[in-house]
C-alpha positions as a Markdown table, in Angstrom:
| # | Residue | x | y | z |
|---|---|---|---|---|
| 1 | Unk | 0.1 | -0.1 | 0.1 |
| 2 | Unk | 1.0 | 3.4 | -1.0 |
| 3 | Unk | 2.4 | 5.7 | 1.9 |
| 4 | Unk | 0.8 | 9.2 | 2.5 |
| 5 | Unk | 3.8 | 10.5 | 1.5 |
| 6 | Unk | 3.5 | 8.9 | -1.8 |
| 7 | Unk | 0.0 | 9.8 | -2.2 |
| 8 | Unk | 0.5 | 13.7 | -1.8 |
| 9 | Unk | 3.6 | 13.3 | -4.2 |
| 10 | Unk | 1.3 | 11.7 | -6.9 |
| 11 | Unk | -1.5 | 14.1 | -5.9 |
| 12 | Unk | 0.5 | 17.2 | -6.6 |
| 13 | Unk | 2.1 | 16.0 | -9.7 |
| 14 | Unk | -1.3 | 15.3 | -11.1 |
| 15 | Unk | -2.5 | 18.6 | -10.0 |
| 16 | Unk | 0.6 | 20.4 | -12.0 |
| 17 | Unk | 0.0 | 18.1 | -15.0 |
| 18 | Unk | -3.8 | 19.7 | -15.1 |
| 19 | Unk | -2.6 | 23.1 | -14.3 |
| 20 | Unk | -0.1 | 23.4 | -16.9 |
| 21 | Unk | -2.0 | 22.1 | -19.3 |
| 22 | Unk | -5.1 | 24.5 | -18.9 |
| 23 | Unk | -1.7 | 27.5 | -19.1 |
| 24 | Unk | -0.6 | 26.0 | -22.3 |
| 25 | Unk | -4.1 | 26.0 | -23.4 |
| 26 | Unk | -4.5 | 29.8 | -22.6 |
| 27 | Unk | -1.1 | 30.3 | -24.9 |
| 28 | Unk | -2.7 | 29.0 | -27.3 |
| 29 | Unk | -5.7 | 31.0 | -27.5 |
| 30 | Unk | -3.8 | 34.1 | -26.8 |
| 31 | Unk | -1.9 | 33.3 | -30.2 |
| 32 | Unk | -4.8 | 32.7 | -31.8 |
| 33 | Unk | -6.1 | 36.1 | -31.2 |
| 34 | Unk | -3.0 | 37.4 | -32.1 |
| 35 | Unk | -3.5 | 35.7 | -35.9 |
| 36 | Unk | -6.8 | 37.5 | -35.7 |
| 37 | Unk | -5.5 | 40.8 | -35.3 |
| 38 | Unk | -3.0 | 40.5 | -37.5 |
| 39 | Unk | -5.1 | 39.1 | -40.2 |
| 40 | Unk | -8.2 | 41.6 | -39.9 |
| 41 | Unk | -4.7 | 44.4 | -39.9 |
| 42 | Unk | -3.7 | 42.7 | -43.3 |
| 43 | Unk | -7.2 | 42.7 | -44.8 |
| 44 | Unk | -7.7 | 46.5 | -43.9 |
| 45 | Unk | -4.9 | 47.3 | -45.5 |
| 46 | Unk | -2.2 | 50.6 | -44.9 |
| 47 | Unk | -0.8 | 53.1 | -47.2 |
| 48 | Unk | 2.9 | 53.5 | -47.4 |
| 49 | Unk | 3.2 | 57.5 | -47.1 |
| 50 | Unk | 6.5 | 57.4 | -46.6 |
| 51 | Unk | 7.9 | 59.5 | -49.2 |
| 52 | Unk | 5.4 | 62.4 | -49.0 |
| 53 | Unk | 6.3 | 62.3 | -45.3 |
| 54 | Unk | 10.1 | 62.5 | -45.7 |
| 55 | Unk | 9.7 | 65.7 | -47.6 |
| 56 | Unk | 6.6 | 67.2 | -45.7 |
| 57 | Unk | 7.7 | 70.3 | -43.2 |
| 58 | Unk | 4.3 | 69.5 | -41.2 |
| 59 | Unk | 5.8 | 66.3 | -39.7 |
| 60 | Unk | 6.7 | 66.5 | -35.8 |
| 61 | Unk | 10.5 | 66.3 | -35.5 |
| 62 | Unk | 11.6 | 63.2 | -33.7 |
| 63 | Unk | 14.6 | 62.9 | -31.0 |
| 64 | Unk | 16.2 | 59.5 | -31.4 |
| 65 | Unk | 17.6 | 59.0 | -27.3 |
| 66 | Unk | 20.6 | 56.8 | -27.1 |
| 67 | Unk | 22.8 | 55.7 | -24.2 |
| 68 | Unk | 25.6 | 53.6 | -24.9 |
| 69 | Unk | 27.6 | 51.6 | -22.5 |
| 70 | Unk | 30.7 | 52.3 | -23.4 |
| 71 | Unk | 33.1 | 53.6 | -26.4 |
| 72 | Unk | 33.7 | 50.1 | -28.0 |
| 73 | Unk | 33.3 | 49.7 | -31.3 |
| 74 | Unk | 30.3 | 48.3 | -31.4 |
| 75 | Unk | 28.5 | 51.0 | -29.5 |
| 76 | Unk | 30.5 | 53.7 | -32.1 |
| 77 | Unk | 28.9 | 51.4 | -35.0 |
| 78 | Unk | 25.3 | 51.2 | -33.4 |
| 79 | Unk | 25.0 | 55.0 | -33.0 |
| 80 | Unk | 26.4 | 55.4 | -36.8 |
| 81 | Unk | 23.5 | 53.5 | -37.3 |
| 82 | Unk | 20.9 | 56.3 | -35.7 |
| 83 | Unk | 22.9 | 58.9 | -37.7 |
| 84 | Unk | 21.9 | 57.2 | -41.2 |
| 85 | Unk | 17.9 | 57.0 | -40.5 |
| 86 | Unk | 16.1 | 58.6 | -43.2 |
| 87 | Unk | 13.9 | 61.2 | -41.7 |
| 88 | Unk | 13.4 | 64.9 | -42.5 |
| 89 | Unk | 14.2 | 66.3 | -39.1 |
| 90 | Unk | 15.8 | 63.4 | -37.1 |
| 91 | Unk | 18.2 | 64.8 | -33.8 |
| 92 | Unk | 20.2 | 62.3 | -32.2 |
| 93 | Unk | 20.3 | 62.7 | -28.1 |
| 94 | Unk | 23.5 | 60.6 | -27.3 |
| 95 | Unk | 23.6 | 60.4 | -23.3 |
| 96 | Unk | 27.1 | 59.4 | -21.6 |
| 97 | Unk | 26.8 | 57.9 | -18.3 |
| 98 | Unk | 29.9 | 59.2 | -16.4 |
| 99 | Unk | 32.3 | 58.8 | -19.1 |
| 100 | Unk | 36.1 | 58.3 | -18.5 |
| 101 | Unk | 38.3 | 60.9 | -20.4 |
| 102 | Unk | 39.3 | 58.4 | -22.8 |
| 103 | Unk | 35.8 | 57.4 | -23.3 |
| 104 | Unk | 34.8 | 61.0 | -24.2 |
| 105 | Unk | 37.9 | 61.6 | -26.2 |
| 106 | Unk | 36.7 | 58.3 | -28.6 |
| 107 | Unk | 33.1 | 59.8 | -28.6 |
| 108 | Unk | 35.0 | 63.4 | -29.8 |
| 109 | Unk | 36.9 | 62.1 | -32.4 |
| 110 | Unk | 34.7 | 59.9 | -34.0 |
| 111 | Unk | 31.8 | 62.7 | -34.1 |
| 112 | Unk | 34.0 | 65.8 | -34.2 |
| 113 | Unk | 32.4 | 67.1 | -30.7 |
| 114 | Unk | 32.6 | 70.9 | -29.6 |
| 115 | Unk | 31.1 | 72.5 | -26.8 |
| 116 | Unk | 27.8 | 73.5 | -27.2 |
| 117 | Unk | 25.5 | 76.6 | -25.5 |
| 118 | Unk | 22.9 | 74.5 | -25.4 |
| 119 | Unk | 21.0 | 74.4 | -21.9 |
| 120 | Unk | 19.6 | 71.1 | -20.6 |
| 121 | Unk | 17.1 | 71.7 | -18.0 |
| 122 | Unk | 13.8 | 69.4 | -18.4 |
| 123 | Unk | 11.5 | 68.5 | -15.7 |
| 124 | Unk | 13.0 | 64.7 | -14.9 |
| 125 | Unk | 15.7 | 64.8 | -12.0 |
| 126 | Unk | 19.0 | 63.5 | -12.6 |
| 127 | Unk | 22.5 | 63.1 | -12.2 |
| 128 | Unk | 24.8 | 66.4 | -12.8 |
| 129 | Unk | 24.7 | 67.3 | -16.3 |
| 130 | Unk | 29.2 | 68.0 | -17.2 |
| 131 | Unk | 28.9 | 69.2 | -20.5 |
| 132 | Unk | 26.9 | 69.5 | -23.6 |
| 133 | Unk | 29.0 | 68.9 | -27.2 |
| 134 | Unk | 27.3 | 69.3 | -30.9 |
| 135 | Unk | 29.0 | 67.6 | -34.0 |
| 136 | Unk | 31.2 | 70.3 | -36.2 |
| 137 | Unk | 29.7 | 68.1 | -38.9 |
| 138 | Unk | 26.1 | 69.1 | -40.8 |
| 139 | Unk | 24.6 | 66.3 | -38.7 |
| 140 | Unk | 22.0 | 67.0 | -35.9 |
| 141 | Unk | 23.3 | 65.5 | -32.9 |
| 142 | Unk | 23.7 | 66.3 | -29.1 |
| 143 | Unk | 26.0 | 64.4 | -26.6 |
| 144 | Unk | 25.2 | 65.0 | -23.0 |
| 145 | Unk | 28.0 | 64.3 | -20.5 |
| 146 | Unk | 26.6 | 63.2 | -17.2 |
| 147 | Unk | 27.8 | 61.9 | -13.9 |
| 148 | Unk | 27.0 | 58.4 | -13.0 |
| 149 | Unk | 23.5 | 57.8 | -12.3 |
| 150 | Unk | 22.5 | 54.4 | -14.1 |
| 151 | Unk | 20.6 | 53.5 | -17.2 |
| 152 | Unk | 17.2 | 55.2 | -16.0 |
| 153 | Unk | 19.0 | 58.2 | -15.1 |
| 154 | Unk | 20.5 | 58.4 | -18.3 |
| 155 | Unk | 17.5 | 57.8 | -20.3 |
| 156 | Unk | 15.7 | 60.9 | -18.2 |
| 157 | Unk | 18.3 | 63.3 | -18.8 |
| 158 | Unk | 17.9 | 61.8 | -22.6 |
| 159 | Unk | 14.4 | 63.2 | -22.6 |
| 160 | Unk | 15.4 | 66.4 | -20.5 |
| 161 | Unk | 17.7 | 67.3 | -23.8 |
| 162 | Unk | 15.1 | 66.2 | -26.2 |
| 163 | Unk | 13.7 | 69.1 | -28.3 |
| 164 | Unk | 11.0 | 67.4 | -30.4 |
| 165 | Unk | 7.7 | 66.4 | -29.6 |
| 166 | Unk | 8.4 | 62.7 | -30.3 |
| 167 | Unk | 11.0 | 60.3 | -29.0 |
| 168 | Unk | 12.2 | 57.2 | -30.9 |
| 169 | Unk | 13.9 | 54.5 | -28.8 |
| 170 | Unk | 15.6 | 51.8 | -31.0 |
| 171 | Unk | 17.2 | 48.9 | -29.2 |
| 172 | Unk | 21.2 | 48.9 | -29.9 |
| 173 | Unk | 20.8 | 44.9 | -30.0 |
| 174 | Unk | 18.1 | 44.8 | -32.5 |
| 175 | Unk | 18.5 | 45.3 | -36.5 |
| 176 | Unk | 16.3 | 48.3 | -38.1 |
| 177 | Unk | 16.1 | 49.5 | -41.1 |
| 178 | Unk | 16.9 | 53.3 | -42.2 |
| 179 | Unk | 13.4 | 54.4 | -42.7 |
| 180 | Unk | 11.8 | 53.1 | -39.6 |
| 181 | Unk | 11.0 | 56.5 | -38.2 |
| 182 | Unk | 9.3 | 57.0 | -41.6 |
| 183 | Unk | 6.9 | 54.1 | -40.8 |
| 184 | Unk | 6.4 | 54.2 | -37.3 |
| 185 | Unk | 5.2 | 58.2 | -37.1 |
| 186 | Unk | 2.5 | 56.9 | -39.6 |
| 187 | Unk | 0.1 | 55.8 | -37.1 |
| 188 | Unk | 0.5 | 59.6 | -35.0 |
| 189 | Unk | -0.2 | 61.3 | -38.2 |
| 190 | Unk | -3.4 | 59.3 | -38.9 |
| 191 | Unk | -4.9 | 59.9 | -34.7 |
| 192 | Unk | -3.0 | 63.0 | -33.7 |
| 193 | Unk | -4.8 | 63.1 | -30.6 |
| 194 | Unk | -5.5 | 59.6 | -29.1 |
| 195 | Unk | -1.9 | 58.0 | -30.2 |
| 196 | Unk | 0.7 | 58.3 | -27.4 |
| 197 | Unk | 3.4 | 55.7 | -28.8 |
| 198 | Unk | 3.5 | 53.2 | -31.6 |
| 199 | Unk | 5.5 | 50.0 | -31.1 |
| 200 | Unk | 6.5 | 48.7 | -34.3 |
| 201 | Unk | 8.7 | 46.0 | -35.7 |
| 202 | Unk | 8.0 | 42.0 | -36.6 |
| 203 | Unk | 9.5 | 38.8 | -35.2 |
| 204 | Unk | 13.4 | 37.4 | -35.8 |
| 205 | Unk | 13.4 | 35.6 | -38.6 |
| 206 | Unk | 15.2 | 31.9 | -38.6 |
| 207 | Unk | 18.8 | 31.3 | -39.7 |
| 208 | Unk | 20.7 | 27.9 | -39.4 |
| 209 | Unk | 21.2 | 25.9 | -36.7 |
| 210 | Unk | 18.9 | 25.1 | -33.8 |
| 211 | Unk | 19.8 | 27.9 | -31.5 |
| 212 | Unk | 19.0 | 30.2 | -34.0 |
| 213 | Unk | 15.6 | 28.5 | -34.3 |
| 214 | Unk | 14.2 | 28.4 | -30.9 |
| 215 | Unk | 15.2 | 31.9 | -31.0 |
| 216 | Unk | 13.0 | 32.3 | -33.8 |
| 217 | Unk | 10.5 | 30.6 | -32.3 |
| 218 | Unk | 10.8 | 32.4 | -28.7 |
| 219 | Unk | 10.3 | 35.5 | -30.7 |
| 220 | Unk | 7.7 | 34.7 | -32.8 |
| 221 | Unk | 5.5 | 34.0 | -30.1 |
| 222 | Unk | 6.1 | 36.8 | -28.0 |
| 223 | Unk | 5.8 | 39.5 | -31.2 |
| 224 | Unk | 1.9 | 37.3 | -31.4 |
| 225 | Unk | 1.1 | 37.9 | -28.0 |
| 226 | Unk | 2.6 | 41.1 | -26.6 |
| 227 | Unk | 2.4 | 42.9 | -29.8 |
| 228 | Unk | -0.6 | 41.4 | -32.0 |
| 229 | Unk | -2.7 | 39.5 | -29.3 |
| 230 | Unk | -2.5 | 42.6 | -26.5 |
| 231 | Unk | -3.2 | 45.2 | -29.5 |
| 232 | Unk | -6.7 | 43.3 | -30.0 |
| 233 | Unk | -7.6 | 45.2 | -26.4 |
| 234 | Unk | -5.4 | 48.0 | -26.8 |
| 235 | Unk | -2.9 | 46.8 | -24.1 |
| 236 | Unk | 0.4 | 46.5 | -26.6 |
| 237 | Unk | 3.4 | 46.3 | -25.1 |
| 238 | Unk | 6.9 | 46.4 | -26.2 |
| 239 | Unk | 8.2 | 43.1 | -27.7 |
| 240 | Unk | 12.2 | 42.2 | -27.8 |
| 241 | Unk | 13.3 | 43.9 | -31.0 |
| 242 | Unk | 10.7 | 46.3 | -31.3 |
| 243 | Unk | 11.2 | 49.9 | -32.2 |
| 244 | Unk | 9.3 | 52.6 | -29.9 |
| 245 | Unk | 8.2 | 56.0 | -30.3 |
| 246 | Unk | 6.2 | 57.9 | -28.0 |
| 247 | Unk | 5.0 | 61.7 | -27.1 |
| 248 | Unk | 7.6 | 63.4 | -25.1 |
| 249 | Unk | 4.9 | 65.3 | -23.6 |
| 250 | Unk | 3.4 | 61.7 | -22.5 |
| 251 | Unk | 6.6 | 60.2 | -21.2 |
| 252 | Unk | 7.4 | 63.8 | -19.1 |
| 253 | Unk | 4.0 | 63.2 | -17.4 |
| 254 | Unk | 4.3 | 59.8 | -16.9 |
| 255 | Unk | 7.0 | 60.7 | -14.4 |
| 256 | Unk | 9.9 | 59.8 | -17.4 |
| 257 | Unk | 11.9 | 56.3 | -17.0 |
| 258 | Unk | 11.8 | 53.9 | -14.1 |
| 259 | Unk | 13.2 | 50.8 | -16.2 |
| 260 | Unk | 13.1 | 49.7 | -19.5 |
| 261 | Unk | 10.7 | 50.2 | -22.1 |
| 262 | Unk | 8.2 | 47.7 | -21.1 |
| 263 | Unk | 7.9 | 49.9 | -17.5 |
| 264 | Unk | 7.4 | 53.3 | -19.7 |
| 265 | Unk | 4.3 | 51.6 | -22.0 |
| 266 | Unk | 3.0 | 50.1 | -18.6 |
| 267 | Unk | 2.9 | 53.9 | -17.3 |
| 268 | Unk | 2.0 | 55.2 | -20.2 |
| 269 | Unk | -1.2 | 52.5 | -20.2 |
| 270 | Unk | -2.0 | 52.9 | -16.7 |
| 271 | Unk | -2.3 | 57.1 | -16.8 |
| 272 | Unk | -4.3 | 57.2 | -19.7 |
| 273 | Unk | -6.6 | 54.6 | -18.5 |
| 274 | Unk | -6.7 | 56.6 | -15.2 |
| 275 | Unk | -7.4 | 60.0 | -17.1 |
| 276 | Unk | -10.1 | 58.0 | -18.4 |
| 277 | Unk | -9.4 | 59.4 | -21.8 |
| 278 | Unk | -9.4 | 57.8 | -25.6 |
| 279 | Unk | -5.7 | 57.2 | -26.3 |
| 280 | Unk | -3.8 | 54.6 | -28.6 |
| 281 | Unk | -0.5 | 52.7 | -28.2 |
| 282 | Unk | 0.0 | 51.4 | -31.6 |
| 283 | Unk | 1.0 | 48.0 | -33.2 |
| 284 | Unk | 2.8 | 47.9 | -35.9 |
| 285 | Unk | 3.7 | 45.0 | -37.7 |
| 286 | Unk | 5.9 | 45.9 | -40.4 |
| 287 | Unk | 9.0 | 44.9 | -41.2 |
| 288 | Unk | 11.1 | 47.7 | -40.1 |
| 289 | Unk | 12.8 | 46.3 | -36.8 |
| 290 | Unk | 13.2 | 43.0 | -35.2 |
| 291 | Unk | 15.5 | 41.3 | -32.5 |
| 292 | Unk | 18.8 | 39.9 | -33.6 |
| 293 | Unk | 18.8 | 36.3 | -34.1 |
| 294 | Unk | 21.0 | 34.2 | -31.8 |
| 295 | Unk | 24.0 | 32.4 | -33.7 |
| 296 | Unk | 25.0 | 30.3 | -30.5 |
| 297 | Unk | 23.6 | 29.1 | -27.3 |
| 298 | Unk | 25.6 | 31.7 | -25.7 |
| 299 | Unk | 23.6 | 34.5 | -27.5 |
| 300 | Unk | 20.6 | 32.5 | -27.0 |
| 301 | Unk | 20.6 | 32.4 | -23.2 |
| 302 | Unk | 22.2 | 35.9 | -22.9 |
| 303 | Unk | 18.9 | 37.3 | -24.7 |
| 304 | Unk | 16.4 | 34.9 | -22.5 |
| 305 | Unk | 17.7 | 36.3 | -19.6 |
| 306 | Unk | 18.3 | 40.0 | -20.6 |
| 307 | Unk | 14.3 | 39.9 | -21.4 |
| 308 | Unk | 13.6 | 38.1 | -18.0 |
| 309 | Unk | 14.9 | 40.5 | -16.2 |
| 310 | Unk | 13.6 | 43.3 | -17.3 |
| 311 | Unk | 10.1 | 41.6 | -16.8 |
| 312 | Unk | 11.1 | 40.7 | -13.6 |
| 313 | Unk | 11.8 | 44.2 | -12.6 |
| 314 | Unk | 8.6 | 45.8 | -14.0 |
| 315 | Unk | 6.8 | 42.8 | -12.0 |
| 316 | Unk | 8.3 | 43.9 | -8.9 |
| 317 | Unk | 7.8 | 47.6 | -9.3 |
| 318 | Unk | 4.3 | 47.1 | -11.1 |
| 319 | Unk | 2.4 | 49.2 | -8.4 |
| 320 | Unk | 4.7 | 51.9 | -8.2 |
| 321 | Unk | 4.5 | 52.3 | -11.9 |
| 322 | Unk | 1.0 | 51.9 | -12.7 |
| 323 | Unk | -0.9 | 51.2 | -9.4 |
| 324 | Unk | -3.9 | 48.3 | -10.2 |
| 325 | Unk | -3.2 | 48.3 | -13.6 |
| 326 | Unk | 0.0 | 46.9 | -13.1 |
| 327 | Unk | -1.2 | 43.7 | -12.5 |
| 328 | Unk | -3.4 | 43.7 | -15.1 |
| 329 | Unk | -1.0 | 44.2 | -17.7 |
| 330 | Unk | 1.8 | 42.2 | -16.0 |
| 331 | Unk | 0.4 | 39.2 | -15.0 |
| 332 | Unk | 0.3 | 36.8 | -18.4 |
| 333 | Unk | 4.0 | 37.8 | -18.6 |
| 334 | Unk | 3.9 | 36.5 | -15.4 |
| 335 | Unk | 2.4 | 33.3 | -15.7 |
| 336 | Unk | 4.2 | 32.4 | -18.6 |
| 337 | Unk | 7.7 | 33.8 | -17.6 |
| 338 | Unk | 8.2 | 33.3 | -14.1 |
| 339 | Unk | 5.6 | 31.0 | -12.7 |
| 340 | Unk | 5.2 | 28.1 | -15.5 |
| 341 | Unk | 8.7 | 27.6 | -15.3 |
| 342 | Unk | 8.7 | 27.3 | -11.7 |
| 343 | Unk | 5.9 | 24.9 | -11.9 |
| 344 | Unk | 7.2 | 22.5 | -14.4 |
| 345 | Unk | 10.5 | 22.5 | -13.1 |
| 346 | Unk | 9.2 | 21.4 | -9.9 |
| 347 | Unk | 6.7 | 18.7 | -11.8 |
| 348 | Unk | 9.7 | 17.4 | -13.5 |
| 349 | Unk | 11.8 | 17.0 | -10.4 |
| 350 | Unk | 8.8 | 15.2 | -8.1 |
| 351 | Unk | 7.8 | 13.0 | -11.1 |
| 352 | Unk | 11.5 | 11.5 | -11.4 |
| 353 | Unk | 11.8 | 11.3 | -7.4 |
| 354 | Unk | 8.2 | 9.5 | -7.5 |
| 355 | Unk | 8.6 | 7.4 | -10.2 |
| 356 | Unk | 11.9 | 6.1 | -8.9 |
| 357 | Unk | 10.2 | 5.7 | -5.6 |
| 358 | Unk | 6.7 | 3.7 | -6.9 |
| 359 | Unk | 4.9 | 6.3 | -5.6 |
| 360 | Unk | 4.1 | 7.8 | -9.2 |
| 361 | Unk | 2.3 | 6.0 | -11.8 |
| 362 | Unk | 3.5 | 6.0 | -15.3 |
| 363 | Unk | 0.3 | 7.3 | -16.5 |
| 364 | Unk | 0.7 | 10.4 | -14.0 |
| 365 | Unk | 4.8 | 10.9 | -15.9 |
| 366 | Unk | 2.7 | 10.6 | -19.6 |
| 367 | Unk | -0.1 | 13.2 | -18.7 |
| 368 | Unk | 2.8 | 15.6 | -17.2 |
| 369 | Unk | 4.4 | 14.5 | -20.6 |
| 370 | Unk | 1.8 | 15.9 | -22.5 |
| 371 | Unk | 0.6 | 18.9 | -20.5 |
| 372 | Unk | 4.2 | 20.2 | -20.9 |
| 373 | Unk | 6.5 | 18.6 | -23.6 |
| 374 | Unk | 3.4 | 17.9 | -25.9 |
| 375 | Unk | 1.5 | 21.2 | -25.8 |
| 376 | Unk | 4.8 | 22.8 | -26.0 |
| 377 | Unk | 5.2 | 21.4 | -29.2 |
| 378 | Unk | 1.6 | 22.2 | -30.3 |
| 379 | Unk | 2.1 | 25.9 | -28.9 |
| 380 | Unk | 5.5 | 26.4 | -31.4 |
| 381 | Unk | 3.9 | 24.9 | -34.2 |
| 382 | Unk | 0.6 | 26.5 | -34.1 |
| 383 | Unk | 2.6 | 30.4 | -33.9 |
| 384 | Unk | 4.1 | 29.2 | -37.4 |
| 385 | Unk | 1.1 | 28.0 | -38.7 |
| 386 | Unk | -1.1 | 30.8 | -37.7 |
| 387 | Unk | 1.6 | 33.5 | -38.4 |
| 388 | Unk | 1.7 | 32.3 | -42.3 |
| 389 | Unk | -2.3 | 32.1 | -41.9 |
| 390 | Unk | -2.2 | 35.8 | -40.6 |
| 391 | Unk | 0.1 | 36.9 | -43.7 |
| 392 | Unk | -0.1 | 35.0 | -46.6 |
| 393 | Unk | 1.3 | 37.4 | -48.6 |
| 394 | Unk | 5.1 | 36.5 | -46.4 |
| 395 | Unk | 4.9 | 33.1 | -46.7 |
| 396 | Unk | 8.1 | 30.8 | -47.2 |
| 397 | Unk | 7.8 | 27.6 | -47.3 |
| 398 | Unk | 11.4 | 26.5 | -46.5 |
| 399 | Unk | 11.3 | 29.2 | -43.1 |
| 400 | Unk | 7.9 | 27.4 | -42.5 |
| 401 | Unk | 9.1 | 23.9 | -42.3 |
| 402 | Unk | 12.3 | 24.6 | -40.2 |
| 403 | Unk | 10.8 | 26.3 | -37.8 |
| 404 | Unk | 7.8 | 24.0 | -37.9 |
| 405 | Unk | 10.2 | 21.1 | -37.3 |
| 406 | Unk | 12.4 | 22.7 | -34.7 |
| 407 | Unk | 9.2 | 22.8 | -32.4 |
| 408 | Unk | 10.0 | 19.4 | -31.6 |
| 409 | Unk | 14.1 | 19.4 | -30.3 |
| 410 | Unk | 12.9 | 22.6 | -29.0 |
| 411 | Unk | 10.6 | 20.8 | -25.9 |
| 412 | Unk | 12.8 | 17.7 | -26.2 |
| 413 | Unk | 15.6 | 19.5 | -23.9 |
| 414 | Unk | 15.8 | 23.4 | -24.6 |
| 415 | Unk | 12.3 | 23.8 | -23.0 |
| 416 | Unk | 13.6 | 22.4 | -19.7 |
| 417 | Unk | 17.1 | 23.9 | -20.2 |
| 418 | Unk | 15.2 | 27.2 | -20.7 |
| 419 | Unk | 13.0 | 27.1 | -17.7 |
| 420 | Unk | 16.3 | 27.2 | -15.3 |
| 421 | Unk | 17.5 | 30.4 | -17.4 |
| 422 | Unk | 13.9 | 31.7 | -16.9 |
| 423 | Unk | 13.9 | 31.2 | -13.1 |
| 424 | Unk | 18.2 | 32.5 | -13.0 |
| 425 | Unk | 17.2 | 35.6 | -14.8 |
| 426 | Unk | 13.8 | 36.5 | -12.6 |
| 427 | Unk | 16.2 | 37.0 | -9.4 |
| 428 | Unk | 19.1 | 39.2 | -10.9 |
| 429 | Unk | 18.8 | 43.2 | -11.1 |
| 430 | Unk | 17.8 | 44.0 | -14.4 |
| 431 | Unk | 21.3 | 46.0 | -15.0 |
| 432 | Unk | 24.6 | 45.7 | -12.7 |
| 433 | Unk | 25.0 | 49.4 | -12.3 |
| 434 | Unk | 22.1 | 50.5 | -9.9 |
| 435 | Unk | 19.9 | 53.3 | -11.3 |
| 436 | Unk | 19.3 | 56.8 | -9.8 |
| 437 | Unk | 17.0 | 58.6 | -9.6 |
| 438 | Unk | 17.9 | 61.9 | -7.3 |
| 439 | Unk | 20.2 | 64.4 | -8.1 |
| 440 | Unk | 23.6 | 64.4 | -7.2 |
| 441 | Unk | 25.8 | 67.4 | -6.0 |
| 442 | Unk | 26.7 | 69.6 | -8.9 |
| 443 | Unk | 30.2 | 69.1 | -10.5 |
| 444 | Unk | 32.3 | 70.8 | -12.6 |
| 445 | Unk | 31.8 | 70.7 | -16.6 |
| 446 | Unk | 34.9 | 68.7 | -18.5 |
| 447 | Unk | 37.3 | 71.0 | -19.8 |
| 448 | Unk | 36.7 | 72.3 | -23.2 |
| 449 | Unk | 40.0 | 70.5 | -24.0 |
| 450 | Unk | 38.5 | 67.0 | -23.8 |
| 451 | Unk | 36.9 | 67.6 | -26.8 |
| 452 | Unk | 38.6 | 69.5 | -28.7 |
């Protein structure tokens, strides 16, 4: 006769298997809703007014803010990409958070900087500004040298320095097209009073290798949910690799940045709902931006945990960010990215231990595998098929077949490993440098010779 401990373990595994099956079905339903939204948008069509926008003086100016972490070759290349954007009135604001003299010299040589008389006095509290510089070349770029205050503080300094009514945030780790601003500004022009932000982009394209295909499947599922499915309820949230436009006045009203783009958009939703006024945060499923497809498992792990840390930080601060709306906006992410990996891992451990002790029947283990492994395959395969159903014009048989079949090995080893990555990522802070919202003591500006 099975001991009481064995009965308890068997009952827990069965309950977890059923719960995980229900969570998988909810995920499937969310993907289907995202497909319907994409299909509706595809049937409605959208005119491309980019040529007219490029020449029109009536289009609002955009300030593209960048906070490079260092003066490495990669950071310099990423900044150059911002300067090459095709837009009539694009101002690039580069915020250097506590750079060394050597780093400032590197930026000076790259952008041919000289001291500027431009004042930076905005409504958001930040660490002391040590210097403001502009380029001798005919490019609209302003570089802010400030005391170290962390990434959040640097983003807020960028908002203060921006002179345009719209700010753009382009992830330096994503791939974006030069015409990204031309495409993203169009929803704001179509609904001037209501559209306060636009999230645009598509999922990462697949590439050779299992790491790349697993990353593409992850990106596709997230794009269909946070982007498309949430857009059907006007709850669009930033998805990895997306480009973001937001009205500067709305960002300032929200109190600026408290974390990443996810926290900012959640707060924009909350303030607009609290004001009980019509608003829209638009979702634009056009191929102007996407996350980079990971080439190795190391890249994949770093990408997964980077996204997980931002979600974890937003969830921990959900009440301060958005009050009661915080849970409404982030509960789906919490269940999928935090609760499910823990429950699934615990179910595997209990099932293996119970099976070894003779406490858990083989049928219970089969049920657990069906609710996790098999359901995971169904969800990933459905995401691939639903993507093609939503927009048949972009169908690619080879891409579809490669991703469809990759759903099998994804759930036979990688899924279980990813659960461990997600649990580890949820416990880590979003950045090694703790952000500070407090203003530091005034510091003297850099000597002009530093950027001569």
